[in-house]
N, C-alpha and C positions, 0 to 999 in steps of 0.2 A: 261151291256153286258160283261164286262171283268170278272165279277164273274161267270157268266154262262159259259164262255169259260174255265175258270179255273176248274170249276166243271166238265166239259166234259173231260178235260185233266186228272183230278184226277180219274174219272171213267175209262178212257182208261188205266191208269197206275195201276188201282186197289189200289188206295191210298186214305186215308181219307183226307178231306179238311175242314179246320176251318177258320173262319174270325176273325181277331183281329184288332180292331179299335185303341186301345191304348196300351201303353207299358205294362200295367197291364193285359190286355187281352192276349197279346203275352206271358207274363210270365206264365199265366195259361195254355195256349196251350202247351208251351214248357215243363212245368212240367208234363203234361199229356203224353208227348212223351219222357220223360227222359230215357226210356229204349231203344230207337231207335238209330241206328247208324247215320241216316241222316234224317234231317227235312228240307224241302225246304220252304223258305219264299219268296213269290213274292210280291214286293211292287207295288203300283199303278204306272203305267207308266206316269211320269210327265215330262214336259219340264224342261230343265235346268234353265229356267227363271221363273219357278213357285215359288212364295213366300212361299208356304207351304212345300217346300222341307226340310227346317231345322226341322220342326215338324216330318216329316217322318223319317229323320235320327235319331232324338232323340228317336223315338219309337223303333228303332232297338237296342238301348243300354239297354239291360236287364241284370241287375246284376245277377251273378251266372251262366250265359250262354254264351258260346263262339259263337257268331254269326259271321260267316265268310262271308264277303260281296264280291260279284262278280258283276262287272259292265257290263251290256249288251249294246253293241254298234252296230249300223247298218253299215254293210260294204258299203252300198250305200250312206251314208251321206258324205257331202263334208268336206274337211280338217278343215275349220273354225268352222263348227258345232261340229265336233268331238273334237276339241281343247277346245271349250267352255264347252262342256259336261264334259270332263275330268277335267277341272279346277274347275267346280262347284261340281262335284261328289267326288272330293278329300276329301271333308268334311265327306264323309261316309267311308273313309279309305278302298277303295277296295283292295283286295289281288290278284285279277286276273280278266281277261276279258272273256266275252262271245261275240264272233263275230257272229252276226245274219245276215240274208238276203244275204248270200253269193250267192244265186241263182239269186238275183235281181241286184247285183252290176255290174257296167260297168267297174270298176277298184278297185283294192285292196290296192294300194299304200298308200292311206290316212290312212286307219285303221291300216295297218301293221306298217307304220311309227310312228303312235301314240303309238302303243304297244311297239315299240322299245324305243322311247323317254321316255315313262312313266316308263319303267323297269318292267311293270306288265306282268306276263306270261299269255298266252292265254290258258284258261282251256277247253273251249268248243267252238264248231263251229256249226252253224245251217244253213242248205242249203235247206230248204223247209218247208212246212206247216204240214207235217205228224209227229205226235208224237207217239212214241218216235223215229221212223226210221230216221228222218232228224236231230237229235241232236247227235253230235259225240264228244267224248273226243278229244282234239286237238293234243296231242302228236303223236298218230299213223297216223294222217292226215297231218303232217307238210310238207311232200313232195308233197302231193296232193294240199295243199294250195299254196305252192311255184309255182308249175306247173300252177295252175289256175291264179295266179297273173301275171306270165310271159306271159301266153297266152292272157289274157285280155289286158295287156300292148301292146303286139304286134298287136293285133286286133284294138286297139284304135289309133295306131300310136305313142303312148306314148308322146304326146305333153303336156307339163305342163300347168296348169291353172294359173291364176294370183295370187292365194293364194300361190301356190307352188313357183312361181318366187319370190314373196315377201319374203317368208321364206328363200329361198336360197340366194337371193341377196340384201335383204333389209338392211343388216348391212354393206354393202360395200360402201365405199366412192367413189365419182367420181374423177377420175384423170383428171385434166385440164392442158393442155399444154399452156403456155403463150407465 
């Protein structure tokens, strides 16, 4: 199903699509596009707990080609899931983030905090299913993103969850008066 969806996206964007199963396949595809300014590589959407991730990361390391990795994270995921994903996907050396599902998120604090802590810039934002209309470069949308984060926070009452409390106060010692 994912390949068919990618084929549909490629058709909408009027771009060719190729499938590469191995690093050698990817090398051949990249050689065929050597004259292009931009080649997008979509990896299989895998859980951060999938044991095959190391193989997928190795496939992206193709000598002679500078593959820039961007990590896509769902704005709706909880802090623990986001932190686990970031920890695992560090092995792929991401250079920036893509924040997806902004239209589905009840809060943005978790994903924005992760972006700040990781030091990775946010390159793209996605706020819907329409391609390419709902994919935006992040820089011009930074005030929109901040406005939505504040609005969602106000609507939710901004009460922290147990993960946030643990992150904030887990390192504090208890003061006991004797």
